[in-house]
C-alpha positions in Angstrom: -29.1 14.1 64.4 -26.9 15.9 62.5 -25.2 15.1 59.1 -21.6 14.7 58.5 -20.3 15.9 55.7 -17.5 13.9 54.4 -15.3 16.1 51.8 -13.3 13.2 50.4 -10.4 14.3 47.6 -10.8 13.1 44.4 -7.7 12.5 42.4 -7.7 13.9 39.4 -6.2 11.0 36.8 -5.1 12.7 33.8 -5.2 10.5 30.8 -2.8 9.5 28.5 -3.3 8.0 24.8 -1.8 4.5 25.4 0.3 5.0 21.8 3.4 7.0 21.3 5.3 8.7 18.2 7.6 5.7 18.3 4.4 3.7 18.2 2.9 5.6 15.3 6.2 4.8 13.6 6.3 1.1 13.3 2.7 2.0 12.3 3.6 3.6 9.4 6.4 1.4 8.2 3.8 -1.7 8.6 1.5 0.3 6.6 4.3 1.1 4.0 5.5 -2.8 4.0 2.1 -3.7 3.2 1.3 -1.4 0.6 4.8 -2.5 -1.2 3.3 -6.1 -0.6 0.1 -5.4 -2.1 2.3 -3.6 -5.2 4.8 -6.6 -5.9 1.8 -8.7 -5.8 0.3 -6.4 -8.9 3.3 -6.8 -11.0 2.0 -9.9 -12.3 -1.2 -8.9 -13.5 -1.1 -8.1 -17.0 -3.5 -6.9 -19.8 -1.0 -8.7 -22.6 -3.4 -10.9 -24.4 -0.8 -13.3 -25.2 0.1 -14.6 -22.1 -2.6 -16.7 -20.0 -3.9 -14.9 -17.0 -3.8 -17.7 -14.9 -0.2 -18.2 -15.0 1.8 -16.7 -12.6 5.5 -16.6 -13.4 6.8 -13.8 -11.7 9.1 -14.9 -9.0 8.3 -11.3 -6.9 4.5 -11.0 -7.1 4.8 -15.1 -6.1 7.6 -15.3 -3.6 8.7 -12.3 -2.1 5.0 -10.5 -1.8 3.8 -12.7 0.6 6.9 -12.9 2.5 6.6 -8.7 2.9 3.1 -9.2 3.8 3.4 -11.4 6.2 6.7 -10.0 8.0 4.1 -6.8 7.9 0.8 -8.2 9.6 2.2 -10.9 11.8 5.8 -8.8 13.5 5.7 -5.2 12.3 1.8 -4.2 13.3 1.8 -6.0 16.6 5.8 -4.8 17.6 4.4 -1.5 17.3 0.9 -2.0 19.2 2.7 -4.1 22.0 5.7 -1.2 21.9 5.8 0.8 25.2 8.1 2.8 26.7 10.1 2.2 29.9 8.6 4.9 31.9 4.7 3.1 31.6 6.5 -0.4 32.2 7.8 0.9 35.6 4.8 2.8 36.3 2.4 0.2 36.7 5.1 -2.4 38.0 4.9 -0.4 41.1 
């Protein structure tokens, strides 16, 4: 018996990176918010020997900085990672 050779055409899939420019903009905003939060938290650090180092009485360091960090870590960065273009969503749906 003779062997039959089957020629199958292999579809070449084009690999694309999932994250686009919009995702990186949102990630950049998230990183900037993180840096801002840590800078605000560092405003309570002092080298003044007259002040007690354990006392945190700076409003920015105690209240605003943790709020900014929570927004950055829990809202902006996940949004940047989950954000997709509409065209990609439509292709995956069909």
